[in-house]
C-alpha positions in Angstrom: -91.8 45.9 51.6 -89.3 43.0 50.1 -88.9 45.2 47.2 -88.1 48.3 49.2 -86.5 50.8 47.9 -87.0 49.9 44.3 -90.8 49.3 44.2 -92.0 52.7 42.9 -91.1 55.6 40.9 -93.5 58.4 42.3 -96.9 56.8 41.2 -95.5 54.2 38.8 -95.0 50.7 40.0 -92.0 48.8 39.1 -92.4 45.5 37.9 -90.2 43.5 38.5 -89.2 45.4 41.7 -86.1 45.1 44.0 -82.5 46.0 43.7 -81.4 42.9 41.8 -84.1 43.1 39.1 -83.2 46.8 38.4 -79.3 46.4 38.5 -79.5 44.2 35.4 -76.2 43.9 33.5 -77.4 45.6 30.4 -74.1 45.6 28.2 -74.8 44.2 24.7 -72.2 42.0 23.4 -72.2 40.8 19.6 -69.6 38.7 17.7 -68.1 41.2 15.5 -65.6 39.0 13.2 -63.8 35.7 13.2 -60.4 35.5 11.8 -59.2 32.0 11.3 -55.7 30.8 11.1 -56.2 29.7 7.6 -58.3 32.5 6.4 -61.2 30.4 5.7 -64.9 31.5 6.4 -66.4 30.9 9.7 -70.1 30.3 10.6 -69.6 30.7 14.4 -72.7 32.3 16.0 -72.9 33.8 19.4 -76.1 31.8 21.1 -77.9 33.5 23.6 -80.6 30.9 24.0 -80.2 28.1 26.6 -78.0 29.9 29.1 -80.6 29.8 31.9 -81.5 26.8 34.0 -84.4 24.8 32.7 -86.2 24.8 35.9 -85.9 28.5 36.0 -87.4 29.1 32.7 -90.1 26.7 32.9 -91.1 27.3 36.5 -89.9 30.6 38.1 -90.3 33.3 35.6 -93.7 34.3 33.7 -95.2 37.3 32.2 -97.8 39.1 34.3 -101.2 37.6 34.1 -103.4 39.2 31.2 -100.2 39.5 28.9 -100.6 38.6 25.3 -98.9 39.3 21.8 -99.9 38.6 18.4 -97.7 38.5 15.1 -99.0 40.6 12.6 -99.4 39.4 8.9 -97.8 42.8 7.7 -95.9 45.6 9.4 -98.2 48.0 7.2 -101.2 46.4 8.9 -100.2 46.4 12.6 -101.8 48.6 14.5 -101.7 49.1 18.5 -104.9 51.0 18.4 -107.8 50.1 20.8 -108.1 48.6 24.3 -106.8 45.4 23.3 -103.0 46.3 22.9 -101.0 48.4 25.3 -98.2 49.1 22.8 -97.4 52.7 21.4 -96.1 51.2 18.3 -95.6 47.6 17.0 -92.4 46.0 17.9 -90.2 44.8 14.9 -88.1 41.7 15.1 -86.5 39.9 12.0 -88.7 42.1 9.5 -91.8 40.7 11.4 -94.1 42.9 13.6 -95.7 42.2 16.8 -98.2 43.9 18.8 -98.7 43.2 22.5 -100.6 43.8 25.9 -99.3 44.5 29.3 -102.0 44.8 32.1 -102.0 48.4 33.7 -99.1 49.5 31.3 -100.3 53.4 32.2 -99.2 52.9 35.7 -96.4 50.0 35.7 -93.2 50.1 34.3 -92.2 46.7 33.0 -88.8 45.3 32.4 -88.6 46.0 28.8 -89.3 49.5 29.6 -86.4 49.7 32.0 -83.9 48.1 29.8 -85.2 48.3 26.1 -81.8 47.7 24.6 -81.6 44.2 26.4 -85.2 43.0 27.0 -87.7 42.8 24.3 -91.3 43.5 25.2 -92.4 39.9 24.0 -90.0 38.3 26.3 -90.1 40.6 29.4 -88.8 38.6 32.5 -88.6 35.4 30.5 -85.3 36.7 28.9 -82.6 34.5 29.6 -80.1 37.1 30.4 -82.4 38.4 33.0 -83.0 35.1 34.4 -79.4 34.2 34.7 -78.8 37.6 36.5 -81.4 36.9 39.1 -79.7 33.8 40.4 -77.6 36.0 42.8 -73.8 35.0 43.0 -72.5 34.1 46.7 -69.2 36.1 46.3 -68.5 39.6 45.1 -66.2 38.3 42.4 -68.5 36.3 39.9 -69.0 35.1 36.4 -72.5 35.3 34.4 -73.2 33.3 31.1 -73.8 35.5 28.2 -73.7 33.1 25.4 -72.0 30.2 24.0 -70.4 28.8 20.8 -72.0 25.2 19.7 -69.0 24.7 17.2 -65.2 23.6 17.8 -63.0 26.8 17.5 -59.6 26.4 16.0 -56.5 27.3 17.7 -55.2 30.6 16.8 -58.7 32.0 16.0 -59.2 35.6 16.6 -62.7 36.7 17.8 -63.7 40.3 17.9 -66.6 41.3 19.7 -69.0 44.7 19.6 -69.7 45.8 23.1 -72.4 48.6 23.8 -71.2 49.4 27.2 -74.4 50.3 29.3 -73.5 48.7 32.7 -71.6 51.3 34.9 -69.3 50.0 37.3 -67.0 53.1 38.1 -69.2 54.6 41.1 -68.7 51.3 43.0 -65.0 50.7 42.1 -66.1 47.5 40.1 -64.7 45.8 37.0 -66.1 43.9 34.2 -64.6 41.7 31.4 -65.4 39.0 28.6 -64.1 35.7 29.7 -63.9 33.1 26.8 -63.8 29.4 28.2 -64.1 25.7 27.5 -67.0 24.2 28.9 -67.6 20.8 30.1 -70.0 18.9 32.2 -69.3 21.2 35.0 -69.5 24.3 33.3 -66.5 26.7 32.2 -63.0 26.3 33.4 -62.7 26.5 37.4 -59.3 25.8 38.8 -61.1 25.4 42.3 -63.5 22.9 41.4 -61.3 19.8 40.6 -59.2 20.1 43.6 -62.4 20.6 45.9 -63.9 17.5 44.5 -60.7 15.3 45.0 -60.3 16.8 48.5 -63.9 15.9 49.4 -63.5 12.5 47.7 -60.3 11.7 49.7 -61.8 12.7 52.9 -64.9 10.5 52.5 -62.7 7.6 51.2 -60.6 8.1 54.5 -63.8 8.0 56.8 -65.3 4.9 54.9 -61.9 3.0 55.3 -61.8 3.9 59.2 -65.3 3.1 59.9 -65.0 -0.3 57.9 -62.1 -1.2 59.9 -63.3 0.0 63.4 -66.5 -2.5 62.5 -64.2 -5.3 61.7 -62.1 -5.1 64.8 -64.4 -4.0 67.4 -67.9 -4.4 66.1 -70.7 -2.8 67.8 -73.5 -5.4 68.9 -77.0 -4.4 67.5 -79.1 -2.7 70.3 -76.7 -2.9 73.1 -78.0 -1.5 76.2 -74.7 -0.7 77.5 -74.7 2.7 75.1 -78.0 3.8 76.6 -77.5 6.7 78.8 -80.5 7.5 81.3 -80.9 10.7 83.3 -80.5 9.9 86.9 -83.8 9.6 89.0 -83.2 10.9 92.6 -86.1 8.2 93.6 -84.7 5.5 91.9 -81.0 4.9 92.2 -80.8 1.6 90.8 -82.2 0.6 87.3 -82.1 -3.2 86.5 -82.5 -4.6 83.0 -83.8 -8.2 82.8 -82.8 -10.1 79.5 -85.2 -12.3 78.1 
């Protein structure tokens, strides 16, 4: 019930189900060229691994029970025949072929079948772009990490990207853009984060000073009974405490 209305397509079960999982941002972004100011060659690479939270990767997302895959010794000798494999044809990656098995594949549409251009059958729901997307943003305007560069980029460098636009935004009057930003301990550039931290720090410091002065000027006696408030008992008008 939590997956409605996207849990079935006719007699086919959608896995994973739900609106969030089935509205995955599926644009493909590739670094096309790098023009440095001095014209030298650059070895910049857009890295798309390590973009999701480690806890999400290790504990929250896993392939369905029964899933398996195997690297073939040769693409010429890589068959999906038999009940041991559910693939129609081997999956090829970096000149290496793989065969795989998904349980109930004839009655289930898995993520790699819904988004074949973004998700490989070997990754499925462990694809980090999918994991990043599943961590829902709190506001309608948001950013999602797509990749990063682990090398410094000289000022004046021109980066060109090749984008395969699959994610449609016109129907709901949305917009999308690529943002390149410097990263630090707290993530990418955010003009609200610093002032927020400073504001909270100032308030906490002011409250700390106030309570410290109050304790010095008018300290409160530990276990002072005058601060106790009792509900009035109609049958007992006076309550007397006796000090030991």
